[in-house]
N, C-alpha and C positions, 0 to 999 in steps of 0.2 A: 461504197458507203451503204449502210443498212437503211431500211425504211424508217426505223426509229431515229437515226441520225438526221435524215432529211426532215422528218416531222419536227424534231427538236430545233433544227436550224430555222425553219419557217416560223415556229412558235416564238423563238427568241427574237426574231426580227419584228414580229407583231408586238411583243411585249416592250421591246426597246422603243418602238414608235409611240406606243400608248404612254409610256413614261415621259417621253420627250414632249408630248402635247399637253401634259398636265399643267394647269394654270398655277401661277405662283401662290395664289390664295389656297387652292386645293392642296398643294404640296405642303404649305406651312401648317395647315390644319392636320393633315395626315401625319406629318413629322412630329408634331406636338403630341398627338394621340399615341403614336408608336413609342415615343420616349416614356410617356406615363405607363404604358403597358409593359415595356421592358423593365422599368423600375418595379412594377407590381410583380412580375414574374420572378425577378431576382430576389426581391424581398420575401415573397411567398415561399420560395424554395430555400431561403436562408443561405443563399450562395455567398461564399467568402472569397472565391477565386473563380474567375471566368476566362474563357477564350472567346474573343469576339473579333470584330474587324472595324476599321475606319471606313465609313461610307463615302462613296464618291457622290458628286452632285446629282447623278441620275438615280441613285439608290435611295430606298427608305433610310431616313437619317438615324445614325447610331451615335453621333458625336456628343450630343447633350447627355445621352444615357451614359456614355463612357466617362464623361466629366463627373456625373453624379457618382458613378461607381468609384472613381479615384478619390473623390471628396469624402466618400463613406468607407474608406480603407478596405475596399474590395480589390483584391489583386487582379489586374487585367493583363492578359497576354494577347498579343496581336500577331497575325501571321506575316511572314516574309517569304515570298515565293522563291524557290530555288530552281535552277535550270534542270535538275533531275526529276522534276515533277512532285517533289515533296515540299512541305512547309516547315520552315524554321519558325520559332516563336520568340518573341521579345517582350519584356515587360513594358507597360505603358504607364506614364505618369500624368497623362492629360495635357502634356505640353508639346515637346518637340516631335516633329515627324519628317519623314523623307519619302522617297518613292522606291518601290522594288523594280525588278527587271521588266515588269509589265506596266510601269507607271502608276501602280496602285499605292495609296498612302500606307506607310509603315512607320513604326517607332524608330528612333535613332539609338536606342539602348542596345546593350550586348545581346547577341543571338544565343538562345538557349538550346537550340537543336530541336528535331522533330518530336522527341519523347517528352518534352516539357508539358505538352498538352495533357498528358496522363495525370497531372496533378490538379486539374481544375474540377469544379463540381457543377459547371454549366457551360455549354458551348452554344454560342450564337453565330449562325452562319448566314451568308447571303444566299439568295435564290432568285431564279427567274420566275419560277412557279412551283407550287406544291399541290398535290392532289389530296383528296379527303382520306386516303389511306396512309398519308405521310410520305409518299414517294416525292422526292425533291428533284427538280430539274435545275441544274446550275447554269452557268454561262458558257460551259464547254471546255474548260481547261482540265477539269477533273481533280484539282488539288484537294478540295474538301472531301470528295468521294474516296480518294486514296487515304487521306488522313483518318476519316471515320471508319473505313473498312479495315484499317490496320490496328485499331484500338481493341484491347482485350476487354477492359471494363469501362465502357463508354458511359459518361454521365448523360443526363438529359440534353438533347440537341434540339434547338428551336431555330427555325428559319424566319427571317424578317422579310415580309412582303407586303404589297398593297392588297386591299380587299379583293379586287378583281383577279388577283393572281392565285387565289385559292380556288382550284377548279375540281371538276369531277374526276378527271384523269389526265396524266401527262405521259408522253412517250418515254419509255425507259429501256435501258440496256442492263446487262448482267452486272456491270460494275457500279451502277447507280445505288446510292444509299438512301434509306428512309430517315426521316427526322421524327422526333417525338411530338412535335407540335409546331405551330406557327404563331408569330406575333404580327398582328395587322393593326391598322388604325381602329378597327371595330372591337378588337379584343385579343384574347389569348385563346387559341384552340389547341387542345391536347388530343392526340390520336391514341 
């Protein structure tokens, strides 16, 4: 295992713990602000089709934002993890959901395959941390890095993180992908 892999593992553990000890009140305030900022980002870019994800309870919330997107006739595609390390995509209507092979929430609609993401005009991704150059550190499975690295004409990509997860630098490896910006409770930062 490389030094960067060890550094990532330690940083992920620290970030998970910090997320775990966040109070309910802090989480509610952060989630409401993130929802407002995701709406502002999507509206400001004029996005009509987005790829995003259903947040888990530990992650910055995306669910209210996704409900807003569906209510405003914005096409939403959500990822479904595959055993081969790629992501399929499925349309989301704001209602039914299931779990993928890692227990992550996914839509129950038909799978469109990995290339469906090429049709969106904004991608919202999860992250453990992002540095001020846009280098994203995920949670270690590499699904989003593979997806973003394989796209020819990638639209803007924004990671959703808490304020303290925007840092000066993150450990990185050759396969890691940069994002165009982050959405935090404090605002939208473009790189």
